[in-house]
Structures are given as structure tokens and as C-alpha cells.
C-alpha positions in Angstrom: 89.7 22.7 5.9 87.8 25.2 3.5 84.9 27.4 4.7 82.3 24.5 3.3 83.5 22.3 5.4 83.1 23.8 8.2 79.9 24.8 7.5 79.1 21.1 6.9 80.5 20.2 9.6 78.2 23.2 12.1 75.4 20.8 10.4 76.0 17.8 11.4 76.2 16.3 7.8 80.3 14.8 7.5 82.3 16.6 4.4 83.1 14.4 1.4 86.3 12.2 1.4 89.2 14.0 0.3 90.1 10.4 -2.3 86.2 10.5 -3.8 85.8 11.5 -7.3 82.8 13.4 -7.8 80.6 12.1 -10.7 81.9 12.6 -13.8 85.5 13.0 -12.5 89.0 11.3 -12.8 87.3 7.4 -12.7 84.5 8.7 -14.6 86.3 10.0 -17.3 88.4 6.7 -17.5 85.5 4.3 -17.3 86.5 2.9 -14.5 84.1 1.0 -12.4 84.3 1.2 -8.7 85.7 -1.4 -5.9 82.1 -2.2 -5.5 81.4 -4.4 -9.3 78.5 -6.4 -8.6 78.8 -10.5 -9.3 76.2 -11.6 -12.1 77.3 -14.8 -12.2 74.6 -17.1 -12.8 74.2 -20.0 -10.5 72.8 -23.4 -10.4 69.5 -25.3 -9.4 71.0 -27.5 -6.5 72.0 -24.4 -4.6 68.3 -23.9 -3.7 66.7 -27.5 -4.6 66.9 -30.8 -3.4 65.9 -32.7 -6.6 65.3 -32.1 -10.4 63.4 -34.3 -12.5 62.4 -34.7 -15.6 58.6 -36.4 -15.4 57.5 -37.8 -19.1 53.9 -38.0 -19.3 53.6 -40.6 -22.0 50.4 -41.9 -24.2 48.9 -44.2 -21.8 47.8 -41.0 -19.8 44.3 -40.0 -21.2 45.2 -36.5 -21.2 47.8 -36.6 -23.6 47.8 -37.8 -26.9 51.8 -37.4 -27.6 54.6 -37.7 -25.3 55.0 -34.9 -22.8 58.4 -33.8 -20.5 58.3 -31.5 -17.4 60.9 -29.9 -15.4 60.5 -30.3 -12.0 62.7 -29.1 -9.2 61.7 -30.1 -5.5 62.7 -29.2 -1.6 61.3 -30.7 1.5 60.8 -34.2 3.1 57.8 -33.4 5.0 54.1 -31.7 5.2 52.3 -30.5 2.8 53.0 -29.8 -1.0 53.7 -26.2 -1.8 52.7 -26.4 -6.1 54.6 -23.5 -7.4 53.3 -21.9 -11.0 55.7 -19.5 -12.5 54.7 -16.1 -14.7 54.8 -15.9 -18.2 58.1 -15.8 -19.3 59.5 -17.1 -16.3 60.8 -20.4 -15.2 60.4 -22.7 -12.1 63.7 -21.2 -11.0 62.0 -18.1 -10.3 60.9 -19.7 -7.1 63.8 -21.3 -6.0 65.0 -18.3 -3.4 61.8 -18.6 -1.6 61.8 -22.2 -1.9 64.8 -23.1 0.5 63.9 -19.9 3.0 60.1 -21.3 3.3 60.9 -25.1 4.2 63.2 -23.8 7.0 60.3 -21.9 8.6 57.5 -24.9 8.2 57.4 -28.9 7.6 56.3 -28.5 3.9 57.3 -29.8 0.8 58.3 -27.0 -2.4 57.5 -28.7 -5.9 58.1 -25.9 -8.9 57.0 -26.8 -12.3 58.5 -25.9 -15.8 55.0 -24.6 -17.6 54.1 -25.6 -21.3 57.0 -23.5 -23.5 58.5 -22.5 -21.0 62.2 -23.8 -18.7 63.4 -27.1 -19.5 59.7 -28.9 -20.1 59.6 -30.2 -23.9 55.9 -30.3 -24.8 54.0 -30.2 -28.2 51.9 -27.4 -29.4 53.8 -24.7 -27.2 52.6 -21.6 -28.7 48.8 -22.9 -27.2 48.6 -20.8 -24.1 45.1 -20.6 -24.1 42.3 -20.2 -21.4 40.7 -23.6 -22.3 44.5 -25.2 -22.5 45.4 -23.6 -19.1 42.2 -24.3 -17.3 40.3 -26.9 -19.1 40.4 -29.8 -15.8 39.9 -30.0 -12.7 40.3 -32.3 -9.9 38.6 -33.1 -6.6 40.4 -34.6 -2.9 39.4 -35.1 0.3 41.5 -34.7 3.1 41.9 -34.3 6.6 43.7 -31.3 8.8 43.4 -31.0 12.5 40.1 -33.3 12.5 38.3 -31.8 10.0 37.6 -32.3 6.7 38.1 -30.0 3.6 36.9 -30.8 0.2 39.8 -29.2 -2.0 38.9 -28.0 -5.2 42.0 -27.1 -7.7 41.3 -25.6 -10.6 44.2 -26.4 -12.7 45.4 -26.4 -15.9 45.8 -30.3 -17.8 49.4 -30.1 -18.0 49.5 -29.3 -13.8 46.8 -31.8 -13.3 48.7 -34.3 -15.2 52.3 -34.0 -13.4 50.4 -33.9 -10.1 49.0 -37.0 -10.7 52.3 -38.3 -12.1 53.8 -37.5 -8.8 51.4 -38.7 -6.4 48.7 -40.8 -8.0 45.3 -40.5 -7.8 45.2 -40.0 -3.9 48.0 -36.7 -3.7 48.6 -35.5 -0.1 47.6 -31.6 0.6 47.9 -29.5 -2.2 48.6 -25.5 -1.8 48.5 -24.2 -5.2 50.5 -20.6 -5.3 50.6 -18.8 -8.9 53.0 -15.8 -9.9 50.8 -14.2 -13.1 49.9 -16.2 -15.3 50.6 -19.0 -12.3 48.7 -16.9 -10.8 45.5 -16.9 -12.9 46.2 -20.8 -13.1 46.2 -21.4 -9.7 43.4 -19.0 -8.7 45.0 -18.9 -5.5 46.5 -15.6 -6.5 44.3 -14.1 -8.4 45.2 -10.7 -10.0 43.2 -8.6 -11.8 45.9 -7.5 -14.6 43.3 -6.7 -17.5 44.9 -2.8 -17.6 48.0 -4.1 -17.4 47.8 -6.2 -20.4 47.6 -3.3 -22.7 51.0 -2.6 -22.2 52.2 -5.9 -22.2 53.7 -6.0 -25.6 55.4 -2.4 -25.3 57.3 -4.1 -22.5 57.9 -7.0 -24.5 59.6 -4.8 -27.3 61.7 -3.0 -25.1 63.5 -6.7 -23.9 66.7 -6.6 -25.6 66.3 -9.7 -28.6 69.5 -11.9 -27.5 72.7 -11.7 -24.7 76.1 -12.2 -25.1 75.8 -14.6 -22.0 73.7 -15.7 -19.3 75.4 -12.9 -17.0 74.4 -10.4 -19.3 71.1 -11.5 -18.9 71.0 -11.8 -15.9 72.4 -7.9 -15.4 69.4 -6.8 -17.7 67.0 -8.7 -15.4 68.4 -6.1 -12.3 69.3 -3.2 -14.0 66.0 -3.0 -16.2 64.0 -3.8 -12.4 62.5 -6.6 -14.0 63.7 -8.7 -10.8 64.7 -5.8 -8.3 66.8 -8.8 -6.0 70.4 -10.3 -7.6 70.3 -13.5 -6.0 66.9 -14.4 -6.7 68.2 -13.2 -10.5 71.5 -15.4 -10.7 69.5 -18.7 -10.5 65.9 -17.6 -12.3 67.1 -15.9 -15.7 68.9 -19.3 -16.2 65.4 -20.7 -16.8 64.4 -18.0 -19.0 66.6 -17.7 -22.1 68.4 -20.5 -24.1 71.6 -20.7 -26.3 70.5 -19.2 -29.4 71.5 -21.8 -32.2 75.2 -22.1 -33.1 76.5 -18.9 -32.0 77.5 -17.7 -28.8 74.5 -15.9 -27.8 71.5 -16.3 -25.7 67.7 -15.6 -26.9 64.2 -16.1 -24.5 63.0 -19.4 -23.9 59.9 -18.4 -24.8 58.5 -15.5 -27.6 55.7 -14.3 -25.4 54.3 -12.1 -27.8 53.6 -14.9 -30.3 51.0 -15.6 -27.5 49.1 -12.4 -27.5 45.5 -14.0 -28.0 45.7 -15.9 -25.2 46.5 -13.4 -22.8 43.0 -11.5 -22.1 41.6 -15.4 -21.7 44.2 -15.8 -18.6 42.7 -13.4 -16.4 38.8 -12.8 -17.8 36.5 -13.5 -15.0 39.2 -14.7 -12.8 38.1 -12.5 -9.7 34.7 -14.1 -9.4 36.4 -17.4 -9.8 38.8 -16.7 -7.2 36.1 -15.6 -4.6 34.1 -18.5 -5.6 36.9 -21.0 -4.6 35.2 -22.6 -1.2 38.9 -23.3 0.3 41.0 -20.6 2.7 43.0 -18.2 0.2 45.3 -15.5 0.3 46.0 -12.8 -2.2 49.4 -11.5 -1.9 50.2 -7.7 -4.2 52.5 -5.2 -4.1 49.5 -2.4 -4.2 46.4 -1.7 -3.9 45.9 0.7 -6.9 44.4 -2.5 -9.4 42.2 -3.8 -6.9 38.9 -4.3 -8.7 35.6 -3.8 -7.4 34.8 -7.5 -7.2 38.2 -8.1 -5.0 37.7 -5.4 -2.8 34.2 -5.7 -1.6 35.8 -9.2 -1.3 38.2 -9.0 1.3 35.8 -6.3 3.0 33.5 -9.8 4.0 36.8 -11.5 5.2 36.4 -13.9 1.8 40.1 -14.2 1.4 43.4 -13.1 3.3 45.4 -10.1 1.1 48.6 -9.2 2.5 50.5 -6.3 0.7 54.2 -6.6 0.5 55.3 -2.6 -1.0 58.4 -1.5 -2.2 58.7 -4.6 -4.5 57.8 -4.9 -8.1 55.6 -7.5 -10.5 57.8 -10.5 -9.3 57.1 -9.8 -5.7 58.3 -13.4 -4.6 61.5 -12.9 -6.5 61.9 -9.6 -4.8 61.4 -10.3 -1.3 61.4 -14.3 -0.8 62.3 -13.8 2.8 58.9 -11.8 3.1 56.7 -13.8 1.0 58.0 -16.8 2.5 57.1 -15.6 6.3 53.6 -14.9 4.8 53.0 -18.3 3.0 54.4 -19.8 6.2 52.0 -17.9 8.5 49.2 -18.3 5.8 49.7 -22.6 6.3 50.2 -22.6 10.2 47.3 -20.1 10.8 45.1 -22.8 9.0 47.0 -25.8 10.3 48.1 -27.0 6.7 51.5 -27.7 8.3 53.4 -27.7 11.7 55.9 -24.9 12.2 59.3 -25.1 13.0 61.6 -24.1 16.0 62.7 -20.8 14.4 59.5 -19.7 12.8 57.8 -16.4 13.7 54.3 -15.9 13.0 54.0 -12.9 10.2 50.6 -10.8 11.3 48.5 -10.6 8.6 48.4 -7.1 6.7 44.7 -7.4 6.0 
């Protein structure tokens, strides 16, 4: 035993095992990977959802002049509807892991939709992601929960309003809109003050690879770049974010977000005030409070909404920590008597 190893042992620090090579040693010199190589193989939607549907909204619908097809994924058999709206460039599959956890905790049904120009939805005018397109319609319906009457006003894009109408008719069940980033702007429930972040959006898009050799390489980039920190979620969600590029054996992004830049500011302009004005139970879920604007700060101090902070995660909170987000959503629904808990449910105490 060397003198250095003796000193390390005296301080309670275990010495380096003799068969371990230091960084840049023999293993690195030959370019060999360690024995614990991560598996980036993509997985299919049916590992997390019960059903997949392509909803066709044809000319008979007054809101559309041409046929539209929206891909949706569903899980759960009873309870209110958690209607998930993904962020720009993501897809409905970004809600896969979270949805499976959530239905195991409370009685609810999860529905995730590929929005216009995303995932496997096929629509006309796919580059039109303006605020007018995303927030043109709203609908009002009355529901009774625990003997109390609630008028639920859902601000939504025309696409979402029509998908809900096709699914449930003119008398939909209780619907809880849950959105991430752009989807949060549509849903209003997850209002994010992202105006400052928009200035760096183009730089982020330029830093992304334009093509991938396979979906597996796309999943690996997603995790290594930090876009999604949870490998399990990345393996299912990236499938809906890329598409085969022509006849060559490579993949590119499903939507060219850079071409929609003129609409970005409209997604979030005035969103804080709209969020606060919605007279329904609401919650803001975020990774940090550093970008919380004055209106939301004052509103939170006045108790106008519940705020939950989940540190140590990135932009895609619901993908990075789906178990924690599911716990928070389940507690929110049970607390407001929107859903009944299951036997294994453990209430999460609100952070703010």
C-alpha cells in the first residue's frame, strides 16, 4: 500500500480501485466505452397510452374549410379529462410518462394531442401558429363538482376546441387544460412569462443539429444536450418530434420553428393578466421563480393561484420529473374535488 493510499484511508476516503483507469488512460486511448452504455433505443406510444386515434374534422365542421387530422393519445377510463397541450417543437408523446403515472394515482383520463404542424397531425396552413389562430375561440360549459356549480371558461385554440367537440360533443365532461410552454399559452393554466427567453430562441434553434442518422441518435442528442434530462421520457417523446427526411436514411425536425418566429411574441404577450383573470382554480408549475413577472408575483401573494416550484429540472418540467409533476397534478385535482384519489395516492403538500 502506497503512502498516498494510507493517507486516504486515514481520512475515511476509499482509495481508487486498482483496475480503474484514470481519465485519458488506456480505455480512453483506445476509444472504448465503459460497461454501462446508456440505451437510447426509442420506444412506442403503447407502452404508456391505451389508445391512439386520428380525429378527422371535415368540412361539416363550421370552424374549418378543409379536412384536418389530429393525432391524439388516451389513457384512463373514468374521471375528469386532463387535456395535455405540448410546447413548440414537441409532440403529444412528451406527456407519455407523466400520463401513465397520473392515472395510477387518481381517477382521471389523460388525452394528449399533436397540435397543428406537430407530430402526426396533418392540417392546412401549418406555418400559421399566430396568437389569433391559437386563441380564436373559447367555450363555456357548466359542471357540478361535490354539489357546487362551476362555470368553466376554457380559452383555447380553434383546433383544441374542435378536437374536444369531436371527442365529447356539445356537453363535454370536466376538462382540466394542462400546457407546457407554447401549450401553456394556449391553455392559460400554465402561464409562463417567457418574453425575455424569446430573444435567445433563434440561437437555440441554430445550435440544434439539422438532421440525425436515426431516431436513436436524436434521442441521444436530446438527453446529452439537456433538452430533456429524463432518458425514459426522451425515448418516447423524440419519436414525435422528428420525421424521415425524403428518401434518404436520415431524420429531420417535424416542424421548422424558426419560420414561425413572427408569432412567438404573440403567444405570451399579456398572458399573465389573462391567466390571473380566469375565474377558475388554477396552478402555475415552474422550475424557478427568477422570471416571474410583477403581475404573477403580486397575484401569487394575493392567493389568486397555486404555485409549485420544482427545482433541478429544465424547460420540459413534465418530462424531466414526470413523477413529481404527476403528484402535484393529482394533489391539485383531489384538493379541488375534480377527481377521486386511488388507494396508493399520497397527497403532495403545496410548495407555495
